[in-house]
N, C-alpha and C positions, 0 to 999 in steps of 0.2 A: 757615205763610204761605199765603194763598190764591193761586191762579193769577193771573197778571197779565193784565188785559184788554188787548186790542190798542189801542195809541195810536201815531199817527204823529208826526213831528217837530213840536215846538212852534214856531209862527210868531208873531212879535211883532205881525203884522198879521193877525188872523183873517179879514179880508175879502179877503186877497190871493188872486189866482187860483192854482189848482192848477198844479203844475209837476213835472217830473222833476228831481230834485236831481243835482248834478254837482260832483265835487271830488276830494279826495285826503287822505291823511295829510299834515300840514304840520308840519315840524320846524324852526322858526325858530331854536331854540336852537343848532343846528349852524352857524349863519351869523352874520356880524357884523351889527350893527344897520343898517348902510348898505344891506343887501339887502332889508330888510323892505318898504319902500315900493315897490320895484320888484316884489316878489312880489305885493303886493296889486294893483298896476296890471296885471300880467300875468294874474293870476287873473280880473280883470274882463274883460280882452280875450278870455280863453278861455271866458267864460260860467260860471265857477265860482260855485256858490251855497252850498257847505258844505265845511268841512274838519274833519278829526279832529285834535285838538290835545293836546299834552302826554302822549302815550302812554308815552314812555320818559324822563320828566323828573323822576322822584323825586329823583335825586341833586342836581339843581339847585334844585328847589323846597324841599327839606329837606336842605341841605348838611351839617348836623350834627343830631343828635337834638334835636328840639324847636325848632330854629332854622329859620325859613322865609324864603324870598326869592321873593315873588310879583310883584315890580316888573316884570320882563320879561314875565311872562304877562299881567298887567293891561294892559300897553301893547299887546301883540299882540291881545288880545281886543278892546280899544277900536278898534284899527286895522281889524280885520276887520269889526267892526260898522259902522264908518263907511264901509267899502267895500261894504256890502250883503251880506256873506258870513257865514252862520251857522256856529256852532261846535258840533260833536259833541265835547264835552270829556271827555277821558279822566280816570279816577280816578288815573292815574299809578302804579298799583301793580304793573304787569306785571314789573318788574325791580328788585329791591331795591338800594339804594345800598351802596357799599363799607363805609361806617361801620357799617351794620346787620349785614352778614355778618361783619365783623371782631369786633364786640362779641358777636354771637349766632351763632356757626357752627352751632349746633344747628338753625337754620332750613334748612340746606342739604339737598337730597335725597340719598338713598343708593340706589345701584343694586342689582340683584339679587345681585351678587357681594359686596356690603358696602362698596364703594368710595364715598367722598364725591364728589358732583358739585360741583365748585368754581366760584367766580365766574369771570368772564372772558367769558361769553357773555350769555345772558339767561334769564329764568325759573328762576333758581337758588333756588327756595324750595319748601318742602314744603306741599302743599295742606292737610295736617292739623296744621301747626305752630301751636300756640296763641300762640307768641311772634310769629311772622310776622303772624298774623291781628290781634293787638293793635296792632302798629305800622301795618299797612296800613289797618285800619279807622279808626285815628286820623287818618291822612292823608285818607281819604275824607271823614270828618266835617269836617275843616278845609277841604277843597276845596269841599264842598257849601255850607258856611256862608259862604264868601267869594264864590262866584259864583252863588248861587241866584237873585239878582235881576238878573244881568247880561243885557241885552237880546240879546246874541249867542248865549246858551246855548240850543241847540235840542234837545239830547239829551245823556245821559250815556253814556260809552263805558267799560263796566266792564272793568278789566284789559285784556288783549289776547290773542287766540288762546289762551284758557285750555286748558292741557293739551298745547300743541304740543311742549313739551320736558320737561315734568315730571309727566306724568300718572301714571306708575308709580313710586312712591316706596316703598322697602322699609325705611324707618327704624323706630326704636322708636316714634316718634309715629304712623306709619302702622300699625304692629302694634297699638298700643293702640286706635286708631280703628277698625281692622278688626274687633277683638273686639266693640266696642260695636255696630257695624253688624250683625255676625252675631247678637248677642243679640237685636237688634230684629227680624231676619229670621226666626230660628228659635225664639226663646223659651227653649229649654233645650238642653243638650248632647245629649240623646237624639235630638232632632229633627235637630240638626246631624250627628251621627254617621250617622243614617239617610240624610240627604240626600247626604252626602259619600261614602257607601259605605266607611266607615273600617275595616270588617272586612277589607278587602283590604290586604295588606302591613303588617299590624299597626299601623294608623294610628289606632286608637280613642283618642279624647280623654277624659280624666277630669277636666280642669280647663280653664277658659277660657284661663288664662295659658299653656297649652301650645301654643296655636294661633298660628301665624306667617303672615305673607305668604308666597307661594310663591317664596322666595329660591332661589338656586342650590342644587340638590340633587344627590345622587349619580346619580340618574336622573330620569325624568319625574315631576314633582310630581302630586299628586292632581288629576284633571281638573276635578272640581267645585270644588275649592279655587281652581284657576286661573280658572274661569269666575266664581265669586263675587268674586274679587279684581278682575276686570275690571269687574264691576258696581259694586263698592265704589269703585273708583278714579274711575269716572265720577260716582258719587254724591258723592264727597268734593269734587270740583271744583264740582259743582252746588251743594253746600252752601256752599262759599266764595262762589260767584256770588250766592247768596241773601243771604249776610251783607252783602256790599257793597250789594246792592239794598235791603236793609232800611234801611240808613243813609240812602241816597238818597231812599227813599220817605218816611222820617220828616221829612227836612229840605227836600226839594223835591218835594212830592207832585204838582205840576203839570208836572214835567219827565220825559218818557219816558226809559227806560234800555234799553240793549241791550249785547250783547257779540258779537264777531265769531266765528261758527262757521267751520269749515273743511270744508265738504262738497266734497270733491275727492279724487281718487286713493285712496291707501291710508290716509288719516286716519280710522281706525276706532275709536279708543279712547274717544271721547266719544259717548254715546247722545243725539244731538241731538233725536230725537223726544221724549225724556223732558225735555230742557232747555227746549224751545220755550215752554212755558207760564210760564217764569220771567221772561221779558223782555217789554217792551212791544211791540217789533217785532223780527222776525228779521233778523239781518245775516249776511252770508257773505263769506268770502275764497275766491277761486278762481284758480288758475293753470293754464294749459294745459300739459300735458306732451306733447312732440312724439312722434309715432308714429302707427301705424294707428288710425283711428277716434278721433283726438284731439278732433275737433269733436263727435262723438257723445257723448263723455264730458263735454264742456262743457255740452251740452244736457241730458244726464242729470242732472248735478249741479244745474243751474239749475232743472230740473223738480222734483227732489226738494226743493230748498230752498223753492220756492214752495208745496209741499204741507206741509212742516214749518211754514210760516207760515199754514197753514189757508186758503190762497187769498187772503190779505190782502197788501197791499203789503209788500215787503221791501227791504232795503238791501244792495246790492253794495258792501261796505266796501273790499275790495282786489281788484284784478287788475292786470295789467301793461300798460303802453303798448308794450313791446317785450320785450327779453330779461330773464330773471331772472338770479340769480347762483349758484343752488344746484343746477342740473342738471349732469350731466357735460359737456355741451356746451350753451352758452346762446345760442340762435339768436334774432336779432331778428325781429320780425314783418314780414311783407311788406305792401306798400301795401294798404290796405283792411281788413286783419285787425283792427286796433285797433277800428274801428267795428263790424265784424261780430261780434267777440267781445262787445263791450259790448251791442249790440242783441239778441243772443241771450239775455242775461240779462233785458233789458227784456221780451222776448217771453214769458218765463216768470214775469213778475210783479214784477220789480225796478222800484221807483219812484225809486231813487237809484243812480247809477253813479259809483263812486270808484276811485281808483288808489292803489297804493303806488308812489311818493309824489309830492308836488308838485315839489320841486327835487331833482335827483339829487345824492346825497351826494358830497363830495370826499374823505371819510375814513371809515373804519369798514368793517365786514364786508359792508355792502350797497352799497358805492360803485359797483359795476358793475351793480347792478340798475337797470333803466330807470325813468324818471319822466316826469311831464307836461312838466316843463322840464328838458331834458337838459343834460349838461355843455357841449354846444356852443351852448346858449342858444336864443333865440327864432327865429333864422333857420335853422330846421331843418325837415325833413319831419315829424319827430315832433310838434313844437309846432304846425305847420300842421294836422296831423291832429287834434290835441287841440282846436284852435279850431273846426275843422269839425264835430267831434263835439258840442261845446257848442252850435253852431248847430242841429244835427240834433235834439238833445234839447229845445231850445226849441220847435221846430216840432212835436215829438211830445207837447207838454204835454197835449193832450186825452186821451192814453192813461192819464195818471196816475189812480190810484184805480180803474181798471177791473179786474174780476176775470178771471182766466184761465178761459176756458170749459171746463167739464169734458169730458174725452174719454169715449168709450164703453168703452175698455179701460184696464186699469191693470196695473202691475207692483208687486208687494208687496216692500218693503224692510224687513229685520229686523236690527237691530244684534246681538241676542243670537245669531241664527243665524250671522251673520258671525263673531262671536267664537268660538263653539263649533265651527263646521264647520272652522276652520283650526287647531285645537289639535293638539298632538303626539299620537303613538300612534294615528293614524287609518289607514284603509286606504291613503291616499296623502297625501303632503305637497304635492302639486302643485295641489290644489283652491284656487281663488280665487273666493270668494263674489261679490264685487262684479263681477268680470269676467263671470261667468255672467249676472248681472242686466243688465249693459251689453250683452252679446251679444243678449239678447232685445230690448232697447231699440233697438239698431241694426237688428234685423230689422224692427221696426215702422217705423222711419224708411225703410228700403229699400222697404217696401211702401206708403209714403205714408200711413200710418195713425197718427193721434195716439194716444198712450198717456200716462196720468198715472203718475208714480212716487210711491207713497204709503207711509207707515209702516204696519207690520203691524197697528197698532191702529185704522187708519182704517175708516170705514164703507164696506163694499164693495158695499152693496146697490144703489147707483146705476150700477154697471158691468155691462155685458153679458158681458165676458170679463175674467178676472183671471189673470195669470201669477204664480206664487209659486215662483221658482227657488231651488233648494237651501234650501228651508224646513226646515232641519235640526232646529230646536227647535220642537216642537209640543206645548204643554201641552194637557190635555184640553179646556179651554175654547176654545182656538183651533181644535182639531179640530171641536168642535161648531159653531163659527161657519162654518167652511168647508163642512161638510155642509149647514148651513142655507142658505148662499149658493147651493150647487149645486141643492139640491132646490127652492129658491125660484125657479129659472129662470136662475141665473148659470152661466157656463161657466168652470170652473176648470181651469187647466193647472199642473202641477207637474213636478218633475224628480228626477233621481237625488239620492241622499243627503238626501231630504226625509222628514219624519215619523219620524226615527230615534230621537230622544231626547225626554224630557220636560224640564221647566224645571230639574231637578236634574242634567241630563246623564246620566240613566239611560236605558238602551236600552229601548224598548218591545218586549216579548217576543212570541213566537209568529209572528215573521216581519216583514220590512220591507214597506212603509213604515208600520209601527205603526198608529196610529189612523186612517190614511188608506187602509188596505188594503181595507176593505169598500167605501168610496166609489169607489175606483179599480177594484175587481174584479181585483186582482193580488196576488201574493205573491212576495217575494224571500227565498230562504234564505241566500244568500251573495253578498257583493259581489265584483265582478270588475274592479277598477281596472286601467288599462292602463299598462304601462311607456312611457317617452317614445318609444321606437322602434316601438311597435305601434299599429295602427289597427283599427277595427272597420267592416267594410263592411256597408252596409244594402242591401236589395233594391230600394230606390227610387233608388239611385245616390248616396246620401249617405255620408259617411264620419265616423265618430265617433272622438273621442280622449278621453283622460284616464280615462274611466269606462265600464263597461258593467254591466248587471244581468242575472242569469239569472232572467228573469221566468217565473212560472207564472200563467196566466190562470185566475182562480177564479170569475169571473162569466160566466154563459152569454150575457149580452148585451154583453160586451166586444168591441169592434171593434179588430182589429190593423191599425194604419195603416201600419206598416213593421216588417220583421223583419231580424234579422242574417243573415249569409250562411249560418250553420249552421241557420237556421230558427227560432231563438228570437225571441220578440216583442221589439221595440225601442221602439216607440211605440204607445200604446194610447189608446182613448177609450171611455168607458162612459156611457150615459144615466143621469141621476140625477134623479128627479123631473121637474121641468120644465126642468132644465138638464143639464149633463154634467160629467165629470171626466176629464182626459187626463193622460198620463204620458209623459215623454221620458227615456229611461234612459241617455243618453250625451251627451257634450258635442259639439254640432254646429257651434259658432261661428255668427256672424251670417249668413254666406252659406248654411250648411246649415239654419239655423232659419227663414229666410225662406219657403221653400216649405211647411214644416211649419206655421208660423204662418199662412201664407196660407190653407191648407185649414181650419184651426181657425176663422179669422175668418169664412170663408164659412159654416161650420156655425153660427156664432153670429149671422149676419146683419149683420156689420159690414163696411163698405166704406170706401174712401178718400174724403175730401172734395175731393181734388185731381183735376184732369183727368188722364187716363191718361198723357199726355206728361210730366207733372211728377212723377209718383210715383217716389220714390227719388232724384230729382235735386234736389228742393227739400224742405226741412223746413217744415212748417206749424205755427205756434202761434197761438192765437186768444185775444185779450183783449177781452171785450165785443164791440163791432162791428169791432174792428181785427184784420186778418189780417197776421201777420208771415210773410214768405216768405224763407227763407234758402237761398242757393245752396250745395249740398253738393259741387259739382263744381269742377273746375279750368277749366271753360270757361263761356261765356255760356249762359244758358237763356232761351228765349222764353216769356213768360207768356201764351201763347194760351189762350183759354177762361176767363179770369178778368176780372172787371170790378170797378170800385170807384174811389173817390177816393184818389189817391196822396198820402199824407202824407210819405213819404220814398221815394226811389228812383223807378223807372219802373214803370208798370203794364204795360209791353210787354216789357221785357228786364231780366234779372238779370245783371249783370256777374259775372265770377269772384269768389267770395267776397262777393258783394253781398247786401244785404238790402233788401227792399221792404216798406213798410207801407201797406196799403190799408184804407180805411174802407168796410166792406160791411155796412150795416144789414140785419138780418134782415127 
């Protein structure tokens, strides 16, 4: 199937003015019919323009095999359309009904220990189950046939949060599909044995049927087997996504389709850079986790999502109005945070802002998860904040459709390096790939310099400086790209545990960092990870944790920017053609990285677009002619030195947690 071209929501009136969409998941089936009219009226009062519908409705839409009840959904669709509210209609396949799992328990996932994952929650299905797929696609076909002409239908919502709970399945279905995937990848067993290094521990395979998923073993499974299983598991879900998408494309070719990614926190199992071409527009779910640099993580995730979308409009499908229900302590948002979090996503390219969910549930596992309409009803601060945000989004309608202005610097993000760098049997199990990338992003924010977060396959040629933290997996072709980038005038920065293995998780020999050694002008013979209670002092006053390298400088033109207390090089930079290549051999955290990055930015000729007084205190994101200024502090910030027409907030003062949007034509 060819990649899907970008298409935004279908509008029944093509001449309608552009707008920022606003809404939530809507679950009317949880409520008596008497609440539905009130829901639509309250949605209109809040400025809601779109809802996601029928996400977990399979058991009600098909209460028994082949028996359907669409009456209630027909009525809700009609009501929403009459109220001027569009519908992102789910295919309803996210959670199979009890009759299906009772009749076909073979669709249930199996964990690595061989235990069945039973019904009672959600997503209790195998991505590779032919039985599940047959039933699910039959429902998709029925849904598409029934609602393809409905005027409320603005988009299709394929499944829901694919892989959130069932990405790694170790069943016999998965084993059979894994072997098919491996045959396609390697062609023959000789190539697989070479790639997996099966001469080690007597693992040589003589027949495809001998190969299994990396189930619970006596000790650490083969690392390349583990890495390939991660690749396969992401691909298996992508293949399922494509199967639903094919049915929808056949029956409703004029209706765009999406599925909600989860670019946030430690959700790393799905390679969303690989998935993005399969949907008409990118959607994302994001929930803030409390803790240091939480707002930086929100911005990082929104930034990355925007670049997965290729700079085109994307859909914030879920976030929260207040507390969630799944963190150890679920804290409500403070006044202003609901709007700030929403507008941060808009700043990074979201043209739709939606929440989970519309009406807070009275029963079920998510009854303590916040919603647009809380348990206490309309006369609440939450609902007043929801109404105020709807008004803000109406005023920001001119922003819709505008592209995020590219930054001069970028951070490279690579799912394969994330997977491989955190596998077992490594120099340390404390390394966290995403945290290192986020540390660099925070350092950019602290310096008031915009940086894009881009997938590893992105074109880097337009960036003056590129940071590739913990770029652990470097195939030869990627090494060539990085060398060409630097020699062509770009300034490359990479870190410890980069350039270590190829695409098969085989170590590049003759010293680390493998194919990047010559470019960087350094060589590492042995890793020196740090125990939790040890620190590495640098001669510039900084302190490293987690990792150090015993560097040998091999290039006569390498400049040592900082050394360890024992005199060994810690941070280096080497001219490379018209550009340069720098290496940071320890974890410095965002505070330690800021001065290092500041010097590298000066060398690259990159400065902040913000007045000096605002740098670090305010995040800047730019969409077209619109500047989004987000207060990163707990106090007010005066916006001296900036001018422009305010579309939201004040051009003079940012309140704590506040956001200002200024129109500043170039």
